[in-house]
Legacy VTK file of the C-alpha trace (Angstrom):
# vtk DataFile Version 3.0
C-alpha trace
ASCII
DATASET POLYDATA
POINTS 76 float
-16.054 -22.103 100.894
-18.191 -21.688 97.819
-17.871 -23.402 94.480
-19.691 -22.406 91.310
-20.000 -25.035 88.598
-21.583 -24.811 85.156
-22.402 -28.119 83.519
-23.761 -29.205 80.178
-24.837 -32.734 79.267
-21.197 -33.306 78.263
-19.915 -32.403 81.754
-18.398 -29.450 83.623
-17.513 -26.578 81.280
-16.673 -23.936 83.895
-15.897 -23.984 87.612
-14.546 -21.634 90.264
-13.633 -22.592 93.855
-13.365 -19.496 96.050
-11.368 -21.231 98.781
-8.625 -22.749 96.646
-8.723 -20.352 93.685
-9.029 -23.424 91.461
-10.992 -23.129 88.252
-11.895 -24.861 85.021
-12.170 -23.057 81.675
-10.931 -23.241 78.099
-9.547 -20.712 75.629
-11.447 -22.638 72.940
-14.708 -21.367 74.459
-13.995 -17.934 73.002
-14.106 -19.336 69.462
-17.174 -21.548 69.771
-19.401 -19.148 71.737
-19.355 -21.140 74.976
-17.687 -18.282 76.878
-20.585 -15.934 76.121
-23.068 -18.607 77.219
-21.134 -18.973 80.492
-21.230 -15.198 81.016
-24.956 -15.110 80.240
-25.817 -17.857 82.724
-23.633 -16.284 85.438
-25.297 -12.897 84.868
-28.703 -14.557 85.073
-27.750 -16.311 88.308
-26.436 -13.034 89.750
-29.661 -11.265 88.833
-31.682 -14.043 90.461
-29.577 -13.943 93.641
-29.889 -10.155 93.886
-33.643 -10.379 93.375
-33.950 -13.058 96.030
-31.902 -10.935 98.419
-34.223 -7.992 97.901
-37.250 -10.223 98.251
-36.082 -11.916 101.443
-35.076 -8.570 102.953
-38.585 -7.274 102.287
-40.226 -7.126 105.722
-43.793 -6.660 104.447
-43.820 -9.991 102.637
-44.627 -8.604 99.190
-42.505 -11.211 97.427
-44.179 -14.562 96.974
-42.635 -17.984 96.482
-43.959 -18.292 92.950
-40.681 -17.948 91.072
-40.732 -21.599 90.041
-37.053 -21.914 90.910
-35.798 -25.062 92.571
-33.472 -24.360 95.510
-31.022 -26.895 94.065
-31.031 -25.269 90.587
-27.440 -24.575 89.593
-28.016 -22.729 86.371
-26.645 -25.500 84.226
LINES 1 77
76 0 1 2 3 4 5 6 7 8 9 10 11 12 13 14 15 16 17 18 19 20 21 22 23 24 25 26 27 28 29 30 31 32 33 34 35 36 37 38 39 40 41 42 43 44 45 46 47 48 49 50 51 52 53 54 55 56 57 58 59 60 61 62 63 64 65 66 67 68 69 70 71 72 73 74 75
């Protein structure tokens, strides 16, 4: 099971649980720009994950651990 959660200081604004299909969202996010922010942060997280995958698959060790990213960083 995997669960992706996006939080702001006000609380959870978006969530998706792959096992249950459960999610949290709001149609109001389209009007206030929150939906685009959610898309942007998910795209950024996807880019980071793809980059990490390439880096960790690199057998010659060219990728360093200087990304400054915390392993517990959830993009929120």
